[in-house]
Every structure is written in structure tokens, then in C-alpha cells.
N, C-alpha and C positions, 0 to 999 in steps of 0.2 A: 388891913392885909389883903382882904378879898378885893377891894378896889385896884390894888396894886396888880392881883392877878388877873382881873377882868382887863384891865388897861394892857397888860403884856399879851394877853391873847387877842385882843382886838388889834394890836399893832402887827402881830404876825398875820392875822386874817387880812388886813390891808395889803400885805406884801404878796399875798399868794393869789387874791382873788381873781386875779386875770388868767391864771394858769387854767387850762381846761381840764376836767377830770380825765383820770387815766383812760376810762373806757372810751371817751371820745378820740383819743389819740390812737388807741388801739383798733377802734373802729374804722379809722383811716387806713390803717394798715391792712386790716381785713379786706376792706375794698378793693386795695391795690391788687393783693393776692387774687381775690376773685376776678379781676378783671384780666390777669395773667393767665389764670387757669379756671375757665369757665365751669369745669367740673364741680367746682364749689358753688356755684352760682345757679340760680334759676331764671337769670335776666337774660333776654334774648334781644340782641340788637338788629335793628331793620337795616342798618347799612354801616359802613367804615366810619363814616363821619360822626355817627352817634358815638360810637366807641371812642375815637379820637376826642369827642367832646367831654367825655367821662375822665379821660387822662387829664384834659386841661383844668377840669374842676378840681380833681384830687390835687393837682399841682398847686392850684390856688388855696385849698384846704390846708396844704403842708404849710405854705407860706404864713397863713394865719396862724397856724400851730407854733411855727418858729417865732414868729413874733410874740406871741403870748408868753411863751416859755423862754424869752429873751435868748435866743440862739446865739446872738452876736450883738455887740454894741456898736461896731465900727466896719460893718460890711452891708452888701446888699442881699438882703434875704431873698427877694424875689429871684435872683440870680443863683442863689444857694439852692432854692426849691427847683428852679429850671436844671440845675446842674445834676441833682438827684435823678429827674426824671430822663435826663440825656444818658444816665448809667443803667437804666430800667432794662434795656436790651441785654446787657452783660448779666445782671442779675438773672433774667429770665433764662439765659443760656445755661447758667451755672445750676439752677434749679432743675432744669431738664436733664442734666447730667445726674443730679441726685436722685431723680426719679428713675432713671435707667438702672442706676447702681442698687436701689433698692427691690425694684422689679426683678433684675436679672439675679440678685443676690438670695432672694427669699423665695423659696419653694412653695409658700403658702399663697404668694401674691397671685392673683387670677389675671389682674389687668393693671395697667398703669393708671386707669381711672380709679381703681379701688386703693392705689396708693396715695394718689393726691387727695382723694376723699376721705380716707379712714385712718391713714398711718401717723401716730403721734409724732414720729420721727421726721417725716416730712413737714407735719405742722410746725415743729420747733425749728428745723433748718430754715423753712421758708421766713419766719420771723427774724430769724438770726440774719440772712442775707440781706433783707431791708436794713435791719439795725446796724448791720457792719459797715454798710455803704454810708449811712449818716454819720456813723462814729468815725470812720475815715476822713470825713469832711469836718472834723470837730465840733459837730453840733452835740450840745450837752443835753442831759436829761432823757430826751426822746428815745434815743436807742435802748437805755435801761429799762424803760417804761415797757417797750415792745418785748424785748427778751424776757423780762419778769413776767409778763402776761404769759407768754409761751410755756415758762416754767411753772407758772400757777395750774396751767391746762393740761401739762404733759408729765411733769417731774423731771424735765431735762433742762438743766441749767446751763446755758452756754452765754457767756460773756460776750457782749457784741464787739470788744476789741480783738477776740480770738482771730487768728488768721487760718482760713479753713480752704483747702483746695477743691477741686471738682470731684464728682463721683463719690460725695461723702455718704456713707450708709450707717443709719443709727438703727439697730434692730432691738425692738421692745422699747428700750430707751429709759424707762424708769429709774431715777437715781442717778444719772449721768450728770458729772460736773466737769466743765471745760472753762479753765481760768483765763484771765484777761489777755496774758502775753504767751498763751499756748499757740503753737504753731502745728498745724496739721497739713500733711501733704494730700496728693490726690490718690484715690481709689482706697480710701481708708473705712474700715469697718469698726464700729463700736457697739459692744452689747451693754446690757443694763447694769447699772451700778459702777460702771468705771468713772474714775476720778483722775483728771490731768489737773493737779494741783500744786500748791506751793510748799516748800519745805519750812518757810518762815512767814508769818503774817505780819512782821514788824511795819508800821506805817512809813518808815524810812525808805522801804523797798518798792514804794508805790510807782516809781516811774522805771523800774528795771525789769530785766527779763526773768521772771520767777517761776515760770510753768514751763512744762517739758515741750520739746519737738518731737513730732511722730512723722516720719518721713513717708514715701509714697508705699502704697501696697501693703499696709499693716493691718493686721487684725487683733483686736483686744477684746478678750472673753470677759465674761460677767464679773464684776466685783474687784477687777484689778485697780491698784492705785498705783500710779505713777507721779513722783513728786519731784520739783526743781528745776530751776530754769537752765541748768547745765545738763539735764538728763535728755539724751537724745536716743529715740527708739530707731534703729536702722531700718531701711527699706526692706520690704519682703520678709518682715519678721512676724511672728506669732507670739503674743503675749497671753499665757493661759488664765484662767479663772482664778481669781482671789490672790494673785501674786502682788507682792509689795516691791516696788522699785524705786531706788533713789539714785541709781547710777546708770550709765549709758550701756546700750547693749549694741553689738555690732550688727551689719544688715545680716538677713538671712538666719537670724537666730530664732531659736525656738526657748521660750522661758515658761517654766511651770514649777510648781512645788508638788511635793508628794506626802500628802496627809495621810497618817496611819488610819485605816478604816478596819474594823473588825467586825465580821459578820459570823452570828453563831446561830445554830437551830434551836428554837425555844424549847422544843420537846425534850432536848436532851441535857437541859440545865436542871 
């Protein structure tokens, strides 16, 4: 019995031995983010050519990682890696809108440098932006490794398949869950504990729209749970804390619940 067990484990090991550790893959992403935002790095470049050289190096590293993870069987992996870095200016532009949204929306933010260097929301969003680009290119495994790394560091769980517009602001962030088929517009602000989830987790729904749509200029306060692929939060709405929603709401809605809270004077009890 033990011999069969050892053989089974050995065969599995043979299948995965070429895949680099998750930390090696996330290290690549961290290096990309640090190139885009030197606020997170201490490296000083002597000239632009040195900077370009690092981008080329990271493109080659991505190519190696995709080869090791068998990103595709009938495609040009080097071209895929090049295509990703062709999109890097778009990713950079979106991330700068996210920084602006966080800085302008949080009275506690003293500078954009502080946002880039310290805010868990920006950390999670930056990993998501890289992962989403790879996901849209149908690259397997790597996008989930990146977003789950950010999840482990911040408590913010964003599936790389979610569609998120510009000026995305996560405040505090811990406990946020954004599902794979969620669609989030521009200028959306989420507080901690928000869930954009599915009404059902049946495996047959794997390729369907199971998560909500949140239109532009929506604020969703802490603890709110919004479920279902047909659920749409209309633009310019405010969803209050701890609200539970499984149906759509019209634009300019304010949704809240009124829990009964009793305050008494202990001295009179």
C-alpha cells in the first residue's frame, strides 16, 4: 500500500516540478510594480536605457514563467509576453487614476507617495490590474497566483476575471470579495467587508454571469453584501453598511436598513 502511495506522489511531483514557486511568480509582479512606481523601490537608474533594460528583462522572465506553467500549447509565448508589456502603459494609466481616487477621497491621505507606499487597497488593485491583463489574454494560473498573493497580504480578494473601471477606490479593504464575473464601473468606492458575490455556487454556472454589476459613481459601505449576476447597482447610488441585496436598484438610489438600537443609562437600571 505504501509503495503505491509513494509512486502516486512521485508521479505528481514529476508533473509539477518545472512550475516555479508562487513566490518567484509574485516576485516578478512586484518588480514590475516597482518599475512603474519607484515610490516602492530604492533603485536609482542612471539613464533611461537602464530602465528599458529592466523592462526587457522582466518581459523575458514572464516568457520563462509562462513556458514553465504551460500557458498555452499552440501559441507563441514570447509574443504573448511582448503583448502584455505592450499593454503596460494602459495598466499604468489606470493605476494612476486609482491613486488619484484614493488620494482625493481619503482625508487621511497626506500624499500620493503615501498612497502608493502604504495603502493596502492600492497594493491589491495593482496586483489585480496586472493579473486582469494576463487573464484577458487567456493565460492560466498566473493571474490567480498574483491576486491570491495580494489577498494573503491585504485580506482583499479580487478575482482576476472581474472587470473594474478607472478611479477605483478601496478604503481600508479588509474582507472585500469581488467575484470573477463582477463588473465595476468608473469612480466606484468600496469599504471593508463588501461582498460582490454569486447567489449560487453550482459548478454548472462556471461560465455564466453570476456576480453583480456596479455602475459609475457608486459608494458601497462596509459589510454590504450584493449577490447575483442579474443584480445591477445603478449609477450614482449609495449602498449603506450591512445591506443585503439580491435585486437591482435604480440610479441615484440610497439603500440602507434601520436596525433597532437601544441606549439606556446604566445608572437608572
